[in-house]
Each structure stands twice: as C-alpha cells, then as structure tokens.
N, C-alpha and C positions, 0 to 999 in steps of 0.2 A: 281341622289340622291337628295332628297328634303333637304331643309335647316333644317327642324325639325329632319329628320332621321340622318343627319350628326351630328347635335348637340347632339342627344341621343347617337350615337356611340362614339363620342369624350368623352362624360361624362363617358361612360362605360370603355373606355381605361384608362382614368385618374384614375378612381376608382380602376381598376386593378393594375395600377402602384403603387398607394398608398398602397394597401393591400400587394403587393409584396415586398415593401420596409420596411414593418413594423419590421420584425425580432422580437426578444424578449430578455428579460433578464431572465435567468434561475438560480435559486439558489437552490442547493441541500440540503436536510435535511440529517442528519446522517442516513445511511442505517443500517439495522440490518440483521443478518444472523442467521438461526436456529442453535442450538447446534449440531455440527457434532458428529456422533457416531464413535469416534476415541479414541485411547489411547494417552494420552498426551506424548509428547517427554520429557524424564526425563532430562531436562536441565533448567538452569536459564539464561534468556537472557535479555540484555538491548535493548530497542527500542529507537533509536534516530532519530527524524524526523526533517528535515530542515524547515526553516521558510516558504518557498514557498509551502511546502507540506500542511501546515495548512491553507494557504490562496491562493490556486491555482485558477486563473481566466483565462479562455480562451476566447479571443475575435476574431471574424472573420466576414468578410463581404462576403456574398454569392452572386456571380455574380455581385459584385460591388454595390449591392443595399441593400440587407437585412443585417442589423446589428444584430449580435447575440453575447450575452455575457453569458457564462456558468460559474457560480461561484460555485466551489466545496467546498469552505469554509473549515470548519473543518471536512467535511464528510470523507476524506481520513484518517485523524488521528483517528477518531472514529472507522472506519472500521478495521484498522490495529490493534488498541489496543484491540478491541473485538476479532478479529480473532486469534491473538497470545495468548490471554488469554485462548482460547479454545485449542490451540495447544501445549503450553509449560507448564511445571510444575510451573514456576514462571516467571513473566514479570515485569521488572522495566522500566518505561517510564522516559527517561532522559530529563533534562532541559539543557539550554545552559551552565549553571554553573557546571554541573555534570562532574566529571572526571571518565570515565569508569574503570580506573585502581584501583579506590578506592572502587569499588562495587564488591560484591560477585556474579559475573556472569561468565558463561562459554563462552559466545559469545555476540557480539554486532551486531544488525541488523539495517541497515540504508536504508529505502526505499526512492525512489524518482520517479518523473514522467518524462520520456523521451519524450513522445509525447501524444497529445490529438487531435483526429480528429472526425469530425461528418459529416453527410450528412442529407439533408432535402429532402422532396418529390420532389421539383423542380429539384434537382440534379439527384436523382436516378430514376425519372419517375415512382415512386411507391407511395403508401400512407404511407410509413414507414420512421421513423427517425432512424438513426443508429449512434452508438458511438464506437470508437476504443480508447483504452487507452493502452499505453505501460509503465508499471512500470519497475523499476530496483531495484533489491534487492542486496545490498552489505552486506557481512558478514565479521566481523573481529574477530580474536581470542583474547584471554585475553591480549596478548602482543601488540595488535594494528595492527597486520599484516592482510592485506586483504586476505581472503581465498576463497571467492566466489563472483562472479559478474554475477547475473542471470537476464536476461530480461524476463518480464512476459507480454505477449500480451493478451488483453481481448477484448471482443466484446459484444455489446448489441443492440437489435433492438426492436422498439415498433411501433405499428400501430397507426395512427392518426385519425382513423375513428370516434371514439366516444369521443375523448378528444381534448383539444387545443394543438397547436404545442408545446408550452412551456412545457405542462404536458407530452406529448409524448417524447420530448427530455430528460426531467428529468428522465422519466422511463427508457429510453434506457441507460442513463449514469449509473443509479443504477444497471441495469442488467449487464452492463460491469464490474462494480466493484465487483458484486457477482460472475461473471465469473472468475475474477482474484482470488478471495478468494477460489473458488472451486479448481482452478489449484494449488494454494499454499498448500492447505490441502493435495492434492495428491502427489505433486512433490517437495515441499520445502526441506525436509530433504535429499532426493536423490540428488538434484541439488546443495545443499550447504554443506552437511555433518555436520550439526550442532550437531547431536547426537554423532558423532565421536569426535568432539571437547570436548563435555561434558565428554565422556568416558576417553579421554586423560588427561583432567584436573583432573578428579577423580583419575586416576592411578598415576598422578604426586603427588597429595596430599597424597595418601597412601604411596608412596615411601618416601616422605619427612618425614612423621610421623614415618615410620619404621626406617629410618636413625636416627631420633632424639632419639627414644627408644633405638636403638642399641648403640648409642653414650653415652646415660645416663647409660646404663648397663655396658659398657666398663669402663667409668669413675668410677663407683661404685666399680667394681672389682679391678681396679688399686689402688683405695684408700684403699680397704680392704687388698690388698697385701702389700702395703706400711706400713700399721699399723701392720701387722703380722711380717714384717721384723724388726720393731722397738722392 
C-alpha cells in the first residue's frame, strides 16, 4: 500500500466516523389529524396534561457515537387537545390551578408518556427511521377515583431515501402520534368506559332533581294540611 493510498483511505475513514457521529436535533411541530367521521361521545371531559407532556424531550446516543435529541415540545398537548375535541361533546383543558371537582365534567383524562424509542438506519440495516411511543391514559370519575388505566402503543416509520435523517425521524414520530390517535378514536370508550361515566352522572343528576321536586311537593302538602287543620 503506497503512502498516498493509505493517506486517502485514512481520510475516508475519518470522514465516515465524523458523519456517523453527527446525529441530529429534531423538534416536532404540532401535528394535525383530519376530522374523523364519528359521532361525538356525549360527555364533558377535563383534560389534564402534566408538565413533561408539554415539554417532552428524548435524548439518546446510538452506538455510543450519534447524539440524537427528539423534542416533542407542545406537539403532544396540541394533538390530544385536537383529538378529544373531535371525540367528545365538550373538553375543558385544565391548568395547574384548576380543581376538577369545581368543573362541570363527567370524567377527567390524564395522558402521559411511558416510553419513547426510535431506530436509525445504522441499527435496523434498512433505509428507514422508526419510532415507538407508549402513552398511558388514566381516567378519573367525578369523585376523583381512578377508573381506567390504559396503555396505548403506537408506531411510525419513514424512509430516508429522499429526505434528511432529521426529517425522516420527525415524520416517523408524527406517524406514530397519528397511529395513537387512530387507536384512541376506535378503542378509547371501550377501554375506559367514559360514556358510562357520563350516563351514570346524568342519572344521578336526574335522581337528585327528582328527589328535590318530591321533597318540595311533600313540604307544600304538609303546609297545606297544617293550614287546613287550623
């Protein structure tokens, strides 16, 4: 091997290591979903999202070299607010200072992220980027009792052939979020029973109103009877 050949090969290897260590910073924009053709669940729900749900950042070193940072930012909050607006008759987004018991809601929904994973072409030996997200949906009744705890697993994959790695990873993450949205549209009520909570609360309200009317009528009759006796 000549000195010039060895020098050229060394330069190529160094260039390859530098490109392999690059990684990327990925920041997601708020995804949108088309309006689903569904009947809204006749319920008023509160949506309470923890702080890290608004500012979720996943950082990982691939093969100990590539530094990746995926910043979901407020994209989760935007997606869930839009999604539940499509799914329920009324949605109230709670702040830290809001007390759910003071609001006219049938149930409280609290989403969180259990896990976020991704793979890059160097790992999968393909030209695809893939993202896995596992959300957790907790549902509480009006009295604050937890009535459902549902893990939602989602997956998205994007080819990197015609776009940069950061763009492909961003697209894969958005597809995973949309996959989660599709699953929730189909299975949320079945898995959490929110519509039954609304029905139970409505029935309780009717029962209380009926008792109040009956009590008022009974009091009126008693007063009339007492007046007649006088």
